[in-house]
NUTI-606608 format. One line per field, with one value per residue (C-alpha): residue number from 1; residue in one letter; z, x, y. Coordinates in steps of 0.05 Angstrom, whole numbers. Layout:
N
drennu <- c(NUM_...)
kolgu <- c(A_...)
Z <- c(Z_...)
X <- c(X_...)
Y <- c(Y_...)
This chain:
121
drennu <- c(1_2_3_4_5_6_7_8_9_10_11_12_13_14_15_16_17_18_19_20_21_22_23_24_25_26_27_28_29_30_31_32_33_34_35_36_37_38_39_40_41_42_43_44_45_46_47_48_49_50_51_52_53_54_55_56_57_58_59_60_61_62_63_64_65_66_67_68_69_70_71_72_73_74_75_76_77_78_79_80_81_82_83_84_85_86_87_88_89_90_91_92_93_94_95_96_97_98_99_100_101_102_103_104_105_106_107_108_109_110_111_112_113_114_115_116_117_118_119_120_121)
kolgu <- c(M_A_Q_H_N_I_L_G_K_S_G_E_D_A_A_I_K_Y_L_E_D_Q_K_Y_Y_I_R_D_R_N_W_R_K_N_H_L_E_L_D_I_V_A_E_K_N_G_E_L_I_I_I_E_V_K_T_R_S_N_T_R_Y_K_E_P_Q_D_A_V_D_H_Q_K_V_R_H_L_V_I_A_A_A_A_Y_I_K_H_F_G_I_D_L_P_V_R_F_D_I_I_T_I_I_G_K_E_S_A_F_T_I_E_H_L_E_N_A_F_Y_P_P_L_F)
Z <- c(1247_1175_1143_1144_1221_1230_1193_1231_1299_1277_1255_1323_1356_1315_1330_1406_1401_1360_1410_1472_1436_1427_1502_1499_1558_1534_1575_1534_1471_1437_1489_1481_1509_1478_1402_1412_1403_1405_1379_1425_1479_1501_1539_1527_1548_1587_1529_1519_1450_1412_1359_1301_1272_1197_1170_1096_1059_1005_978_909_916_974_1028_1096_1125_1071_1107_1163_1131_1161_1190_1223_1250_1280_1312_1342_1371_1405_1431_1458_1494_1527_1546_1578_1616_1637_1668_1689_1648_1643_1594_1523_1470_1406_1350_1312_1259_1251_1184_1178_1108_1088_1117_1191_1187_1144_1162_1145_1199_1189_1250_1232_1293_1298_1238_1247_1294_1324_1281_1313_1316)
X <- c(2089_2085_2146_2125_2113_2181_2212_2171_2193_2266_2261_2231_2289_2338_2303_2307_2380_2392_2353_2391_2457_2434_2421_2344_2309_2255_2192_2150_2149_2084_2043_1968_1904_1840_1849_1907_1978_2048_2107_2159_2154_2219_2250_2309_2327_2263_2218_2171_2181_2130_2164_2130_2174_2165_2203_2208_2254_2264_2238_2217_2144_2143_2185_2169_2152_2100_2058_2048_1990_1938_1896_1958_1980_1911_1913_1981_1963_1900_1942_1998_1940_1917_1985_2000_1935_1942_2012_2001_2060_2076_2130_2133_2119_2155_2133_2189_2191_2246_2252_2284_2302_2334_2348_2360_2436_2441_2388_2392_2364_2339_2312_2266_2260_2197_2171_2101_2066_1997_1940_1886_1823)
Y <- c(2661_2690_2716_2788_2782_2753_2809_2861_2832_2829_2900_2922_2884_2923_2990_2976_2958_3022_3064_3035_3046_3120_3123_3124_3094_3045_3052_3004_2958_2939_2974_2960_2985_2958_2970_3020_3002_3037_3002_3034_3087_3116_3174_3217_3287_3298_3281_3223_3194_3154_3112_3075_3025_3007_2948_2928_2879_2932_2996_2973_2998_3044_3078_3049_3117_3126_3075_3126_3163_3212_3155_3118_3190_3200_3128_3140_3208_3176_3118_3168_3206_3143_3123_3192_3191_3117_3131_3204_3229_3303_3309_3342_3289_3276_3228_3192_3138_3089_3055_2985_2961_2897_2830_2814_2808_2872_2921_2996_3038_3108_3150_3204_3249_3293_3257_3287_3335_3316_3341_3385_3348)
């Protein structure tokens, strides 16, 4: 496995632990349907929360959340709609980003709640 993939998996593991510590119920991790993917799908306080995890070793060139551009947002919204339809969910939906920066033993985690709202297509 490539180094960036190892870092990404470690970052997702840290995000899951963080969310569980914050009393989120994890419904799915790396949910896929065809070409659609959601990093983490969780629930808390009667909301369905779609969480995009961005892991970087440093912020020298770009903040991790800056990688969630218009195209990525569109992709996440379409994937979330497929997830909701597939499981017949009737809950309000929130989109969050969790940024993970650093090395596995010393990650800095930032949770951006309501990081974006679904665009109107």
